[in-house]
C-alpha positions as CSV (number, residue, x, y, z in Angstrom):
1,M,110.8,138.9,117.2
2,D,108.0,137.5,119.8
3,T,107.3,134.3,119.9
4,L,103.7,133.3,119.4
5,L,102.8,132.7,123.0
6,E,104.6,136.2,123.5
7,R,102.3,138.3,120.8
8,F,99.3,136.3,121.6
9,L,100.1,137.1,125.8
10,R,100.9,140.9,124.7
11,Y,98.1,140.9,122.8
12,V,94.9,140.0,125.1
13,T,96.3,142.6,127.7
14,F,94.5,145.5,124.7
15,H,90.9,146.0,125.7
16,T,88.9,145.9,122.3
17,R,85.5,144.9,123.6
18,S,83.2,146.3,120.9
19,D,80.0,148.3,121.8
20,E,76.8,147.3,119.7
21,T,75.0,150.8,120.7
22,N,77.7,153.3,119.5
23,P,77.0,153.3,115.8
24,A,80.4,154.8,114.8
25,C,83.5,152.5,113.4
26,P,84.8,151.4,115.0
27,S,82.7,151.0,118.0
28,S,85.4,151.4,120.8
29,E,88.7,153.5,121.2
30,G,90.5,150.1,121.9
31,Q,90.2,148.7,118.8
32,L,92.0,151.7,117.5
33,V,94.9,151.8,120.2
34,F,95.5,147.9,119.6
35,A,95.6,148.5,115.5
36,R,98.0,151.2,115.7
37,V,100.3,148.5,117.6
38,L,99.6,146.0,115.1
39,K,100.3,148.4,111.9
40,E,104.1,149.2,113.9
41,E,104.5,145.6,114.7
42,M,103.6,144.9,110.7
43,E,105.8,147.4,109.5
44,A,108.7,146.2,111.5
45,L,107.8,142.4,110.0
46,G,108.9,144.2,106.8
47,L,105.2,144.1,105.3
48,T,104.5,146.5,102.3
49,R,101.5,148.5,101.6
50,V,100.8,148.6,105.5
51,T,97.7,150.9,105.7
52,L,95.0,152.1,108.5
53,D,92.1,154.1,107.9
54,E,90.2,156.2,110.0
55,H,87.7,153.2,110.6
56,G,90.3,150.6,111.9
57,Y,90.7,148.5,109.2
58,L,94.5,147.7,108.8
59,T,95.9,145.9,106.1
60,A,99.1,145.1,104.6
61,C,101.2,142.7,101.6
62,L,103.6,140.1,101.8
63,P,105.5,140.4,98.6
64,G,105.1,137.1,97.0
65,N,108.2,135.3,95.5
66,Q,106.3,133.3,92.6
67,P,104.7,135.9,90.3
68,E,102.6,133.3,88.7
69,A,101.2,132.1,92.4
70,P,97.3,133.6,93.1
71,A,97.0,136.3,96.0
72,I,95.6,135.1,98.9
73,G,94.4,136.9,102.2
74,L,94.7,135.9,105.9
75,I,91.8,137.8,107.9
76,A,91.2,138.5,111.9
77,H,88.9,140.5,113.8
78,M,90.5,142.7,116.5
79,D,87.4,142.9,118.6
80,T,86.1,141.1,121.6
81,A,82.5,139.5,122.6
82,D,80.3,141.5,125.4
83,Y,81.6,140.0,128.1
84,E,84.1,141.9,130.3
85,A,87.4,142.2,128.3
86,E,89.4,144.7,130.5
87,H,92.0,143.5,133.2
88,V,92.4,140.2,131.0
89,E,95.0,138.0,132.8
90,P,95.8,135.1,131.3
91,Q,97.0,131.7,133.2
92,I,99.6,128.8,131.6
93,I,98.7,125.3,132.6
94,E,102.0,123.8,131.8
95,N,101.5,120.0,130.8
96,Y,98.2,119.2,131.5
97,Q,97.9,115.9,133.9
98,G,93.8,116.1,133.9
99,G,91.7,117.2,136.0
100,D,89.7,119.9,136.9
101,I,91.7,123.4,136.1
102,C,90.7,125.7,139.1
103,L,91.2,129.7,137.5
104,G,93.5,132.6,138.9
105,K,90.8,134.6,140.9
106,G,87.4,133.3,142.9
107,D,86.1,129.9,142.7
108,E,85.7,129.3,139.4
109,V,86.7,126.0,137.9
110,L,87.4,124.3,134.4
111,T,85.7,121.0,135.0
112,I,85.6,117.8,133.4
113,R,82.0,117.1,134.1
114,D,81.4,120.5,132.1
115,Y,83.6,120.3,129.4
116,R,85.2,116.1,128.2
117,F,86.7,117.9,125.8
118,L,89.8,118.6,128.3
119,K,90.7,115.1,128.1
120,N,92.1,115.8,124.6
121,Y,94.9,117.9,125.9
122,L,96.9,116.0,128.5
123,G,100.5,116.9,128.4
124,Q,99.7,120.5,126.4
125,D,99.9,124.0,127.8
126,L,96.2,125.2,128.2
127,I,96.2,129.3,128.4
128,T,93.2,130.2,130.3
129,T,91.6,133.2,131.9
130,D,91.3,133.9,135.7
131,G,88.1,133.4,135.7
132,T,86.9,137.0,135.8
133,T,87.0,137.7,132.0
134,L,87.2,136.5,128.6
135,L,90.6,135.4,127.1
136,G,90.1,137.0,124.2
137,A,91.5,134.2,122.2
138,D,88.4,135.1,119.5
139,D,89.8,136.3,117.8
140,K,93.7,137.5,119.1
141,A,94.2,134.2,118.7
142,G,93.9,134.5,115.1
143,I,96.3,137.9,114.7
144,A,99.1,135.9,116.9
145,E,99.0,133.2,114.7
146,I,98.9,134.9,111.0
147,L,101.6,137.3,112.0
148,T,103.7,134.4,113.1
149,A,102.9,132.5,109.9
150,I,104.1,136.0,108.5
151,D,107.4,136.1,110.4
152,H,108.1,132.5,109.7
153,L,107.7,133.0,105.6
154,Q,110.0,135.9,106.1
155,A,112.4,134.1,107.9
156,H,112.4,131.3,105.3
157,P,112.1,132.6,101.5
158,E,112.9,129.4,99.8
159,I,108.8,128.6,100.9
160,P,107.6,129.7,97.3
161,R,104.7,131.6,98.0
162,G,102.3,134.3,95.8
163,D,101.5,137.6,97.7
164,I,99.9,137.3,100.9
165,W,97.3,139.8,101.6
166,V,96.6,140.3,105.7
167,G,93.6,142.3,106.9
168,F,92.6,142.9,110.6
169,T,89.1,144.2,111.0
170,P,86.7,145.9,114.0
171,D,83.8,145.0,114.9
172,E,83.2,141.7,113.8
173,E,81.2,140.5,117.2
174,I,78.6,143.2,116.4
175,G,77.8,142.0,113.1
176,R,80.2,144.8,111.3
177,G,83.2,143.8,110.2
178,A,82.8,143.4,106.6
179,N,80.8,146.9,106.4
180,L,83.7,149.0,105.3
181,F,86.2,146.4,104.7
182,P,88.8,147.8,101.8
183,L,88.5,145.6,99.4
184,D,90.1,147.9,96.4
185,R,93.5,147.5,98.8
186,F,92.8,144.2,99.6
187,P,93.6,142.2,95.8
188,A,93.2,138.7,97.1
189,K,91.5,136.2,94.9
190,W,89.9,134.5,97.9
191,A,90.7,134.7,101.5
192,Y,90.2,132.8,104.6
193,T,89.1,134.2,108.2
194,V,91.3,132.6,111.3
195,D,88.3,132.8,113.6
196,G,87.7,129.2,114.0
197,G,87.1,127.0,117.2
198,E,89.3,123.8,118.2
199,L,92.2,121.8,116.2
200,G,91.0,121.3,112.8
201,E,88.1,123.2,112.2
202,L,87.0,124.1,108.2
203,E,83.9,125.8,107.8
204,Y,82.6,127.3,104.8
205,E,78.6,127.1,105.5
206,N,77.5,129.1,108.1
207,F,73.4,130.2,109.4
208,N,71.7,132.7,107.9
209,A,70.8,135.6,110.6
210,A,68.3,138.1,111.1
211,S,67.4,139.7,114.6
212,A,64.0,140.0,115.9
213,T,63.1,142.8,118.4
214,I,59.6,142.7,119.3
215,R,58.2,146.0,121.4
216,F,54.9,145.4,124.0
217,I,53.4,148.9,124.8
218,G,50.9,148.5,127.7
219,N,49.4,150.9,130.1
220,N,50.5,151.4,133.7
221,V,48.0,152.1,136.4
222,H,48.2,152.4,140.0
223,P,48.1,148.8,141.5
224,G,46.1,149.8,143.5
225,T,42.9,150.6,141.2
226,A,44.3,148.7,137.9
227,K,41.5,145.7,137.5
228,G,40.2,146.3,134.1
229,S,42.8,148.7,133.1
230,M,46.5,148.1,133.4
231,I,47.8,146.2,130.9
232,N,51.2,144.8,131.9
233,S,53.7,144.7,129.2
234,Q,56.2,142.2,130.8
235,T,52.9,139.8,131.6
236,L,52.8,139.7,127.4
237,A,56.4,139.3,126.8
238,A,56.6,136.8,129.6
239,R,53.8,134.9,127.8
240,F,55.0,135.2,124.2
241,H,58.5,133.6,125.0
242,A,56.6,130.6,127.4
243,A,54.5,130.0,124.3
244,M,58.1,129.9,122.2
245,P,59.4,126.6,121.0
246,A,62.0,125.8,123.8
247,E,63.3,122.8,122.1
248,Q,64.0,125.1,119.3
249,T,66.7,127.0,121.5
250,P,70.6,127.0,121.1
251,E,70.8,124.9,124.2
252,C,68.6,122.2,122.5
253,T,70.2,122.4,118.9
254,E,73.4,121.4,117.2
255,G,75.1,120.7,114.1
256,Y,72.7,121.8,111.4
257,E,69.6,122.7,113.6
258,G,68.6,126.2,113.4
259,F,67.1,127.8,116.7
260,F,65.2,131.0,118.5
261,H,67.4,133.0,121.2
262,L,66.1,135.2,123.6
263,A,69.5,137.2,123.9
264,Q,67.7,140.0,125.8
265,M,65.0,141.5,127.7
266,N,64.3,144.5,129.3
267,G,61.2,147.0,130.4
268,T,58.6,148.3,132.7
269,V,54.9,147.8,133.3
270,E,54.5,150.6,130.3
271,E,56.8,149.2,127.5
272,C,58.8,145.6,127.3
273,T,61.3,144.6,124.9
274,L,62.3,140.8,123.9
275,H,65.3,140.9,121.3
276,Y,66.0,137.5,119.7
277,I,68.2,136.2,117.3
278,I,67.0,133.4,114.7
279,R,69.1,131.4,112.7
280,D,68.7,128.7,110.5
281,F,70.8,126.7,107.9
282,D,68.7,126.6,105.2
283,D,67.1,128.9,102.9
284,E,63.4,127.7,103.2
285,G,63.7,127.0,107.4
286,F,65.3,130.4,107.6
287,A,62.2,132.1,106.0
288,S,59.8,129.9,107.5
289,R,61.2,131.2,110.9
290,K,60.5,134.5,110.1
291,A,57.0,134.3,108.9
292,E,56.6,132.1,112.4
293,M,57.8,134.6,114.5
294,E,55.2,137.4,112.3
295,R,52.4,135.2,112.8
296,R,53.5,134.6,116.7
297,V,53.3,138.4,117.4
298,A,50.1,138.7,115.1
299,A,48.6,135.9,116.8
300,M,49.0,138.0,120.5
301,Q,48.2,141.6,118.7
302,A,44.6,139.6,118.0
303,E,44.3,138.2,121.5
304,Y,45.0,141.2,123.2
305,P,43.6,144.2,121.3
306,K,44.0,147.1,123.7
307,A,48.1,146.6,124.0
308,R,50.2,147.5,120.9
309,I,53.1,144.7,120.2
310,E,55.5,145.8,117.1
311,L,58.2,143.9,115.3
312,T,61.3,144.5,113.3
313,L,63.0,142.2,112.0
314,T,66.6,142.7,109.9
315,D,68.5,140.3,108.3
316,S,72.2,139.8,109.4
317,Y,73.8,138.0,107.3
318,R,73.8,135.0,104.6
319,N,75.0,131.2,104.4
320,M,78.0,131.7,102.2
321,R,77.8,128.1,101.1
322,S,76.5,129.6,98.0
323,Q,79.8,131.5,97.4
324,I,82.2,129.0,98.3
325,E,81.2,126.1,96.2
326,P,82.0,127.3,93.1
327,H,85.1,127.7,94.2
328,M,85.7,124.5,96.3
329,H,89.5,124.4,95.5
330,I,89.9,126.7,98.3
331,V,88.2,124.5,100.4
332,E,90.3,121.5,99.4
333,L,93.6,123.7,100.0
334,A,92.8,124.2,103.0
335,K,92.1,120.4,103.9
336,A,95.5,119.5,102.3
337,A,97.1,122.2,104.5
338,M,95.7,120.7,107.5
339,I,97.2,117.4,106.7
340,A,100.7,118.5,106.1
341,A,100.9,120.2,109.3
342,D,99.4,117.0,110.6
343,V,96.0,118.4,111.3
344,S,93.0,116.1,110.7
345,P,90.4,118.0,109.0
346,R,87.0,118.2,110.5
347,V,84.8,120.5,108.3
348,K,81.6,121.8,109.7
349,P,78.8,124.3,109.5
350,I,79.7,127.5,111.7
351,R,76.6,127.7,114.2
352,G,77.4,131.7,114.1
353,G,79.0,133.8,111.4
354,T,82.2,135.4,110.5
355,D,83.4,138.3,108.6
356,G,83.7,135.9,105.8
357,A,80.2,135.5,105.1
358,R,79.5,139.0,104.2
359,L,83.2,139.1,102.3
360,S,81.7,135.9,100.8
361,F,78.6,137.9,99.3
362,M,80.8,141.3,98.2
363,G,82.8,138.8,95.8
364,L,85.7,137.1,98.0
365,P,85.1,134.0,98.8
366,C,86.2,133.5,102.6
367,P,86.2,130.0,104.3
368,N,87.4,129.9,108.0
369,I,90.4,128.4,109.6
370,F,90.5,127.0,113.1
371,T,92.7,129.3,115.7
372,G,92.3,126.2,118.0
373,G,90.6,127.7,120.9
374,H,87.1,126.9,123.3
375,N,84.7,128.5,125.1
376,F,84.5,131.4,123.7
377,H,83.2,134.5,125.0
378,G,82.8,134.0,128.1
379,K,85.4,133.1,131.9
380,H,85.7,129.7,131.0
381,E,87.7,130.4,127.4
382,F,90.7,128.7,127.2
383,I,93.1,127.7,124.1
384,P,96.0,125.0,123.8
385,L,99.0,126.4,122.6
386,Q,100.1,123.7,120.8
387,S,97.0,124.1,118.7
388,M,97.9,127.6,118.0
389,E,101.1,126.4,116.4
390,K,99.2,124.3,114.3
391,A,97.7,126.8,113.0
392,V,100.7,128.5,112.2
393,A,102.0,125.7,110.6
394,T,98.7,125.5,109.0
395,L,98.9,128.7,107.6
396,V,102.5,128.5,106.6
397,E,101.7,125.3,104.2
398,L,98.3,126.8,102.8
399,V,100.8,129.3,101.4
400,R,103.0,127.0,100.0
401,L,100.5,125.0,98.4
402,T,98.6,127.7,97.0
403,A,101.8,128.6,95.1
404,A,101.5,125.4,93.3
405,W,98.3,125.6,92.5
406,R,97.0,126.7,88.9
407,G,93.5,127.0,88.1
């Protein structure tokens, strides 16, 4: 069978960028192509009940050898983010000795100035992009780590285990990964998404999330005769955004601090649209942010009555903490597994979301475990091979420790 590195390098060659504009599931054909390849690999690994449905959800089981042990799930997603993801050509920096890293094409550089955590990986092997695409470690590293752990468990039947359910989902990056998740064929007591960042990350809290689309409708008149009659929707949009709190943006916040993020803008004189995402960990703070957006839109409408300003607020996902806290043993098992694999657990909130957040509210408690990667969703993405190996070791230990758990 392939090594962990071989798996990962093969997986990232598949173009699986999801497409928010396509309502189908999966939203891109490349995800199905990748899923079919994974299905064949899972069958070759000896997994049972391997099922790929028409929506691109791929599930399978590694039967346990301890009948009394709880069944658990390991989940990762097949799609990549909204960034160039075709013709991914990774490079490997073996035995990294420090300093800036020139990427393979153009003048893109991973600089120590911008990424001081590079110094934590001296002597390790770093897998980077070539500077023109993302890498796809989010979440093909998770898939590679899960299947390598399964491969190891198959090769070592002496390791005690309950049933291990594996699930690979489409369209996580556009917030739809759990929409059609087949819980009826995934009888795990709890699960873990292997979709986190750097070594040791363990997360059971995530943002409450909503999107806000603001449509500004003005009046286009020939600019030579526009005085008193033109209403430039783009000017209104610019004024609206300029009045938003500049310190409450992603680039100015961290930890448990929420934000408003202008993710997209487009338009003409006649009509302009701003698309924000709203994030907050606290339920009250989340409600307050949505109310603040409503207040600001109403205030601008009152100031410019001849224009039309419309707000659409849509909730996306909720903080899974409330669903995990009644089952904190699953977090403690993950922490113990990391320690057994010589990894220091770093419990922190997810400044984003995972399939696990939605699945937790669907009745499958699902914290998030690290993959080892950095700088997801862009051309500076990289992952240390040694962190990936630690993720595999953590999953193996998690299976072993869970087999001994009796709650």
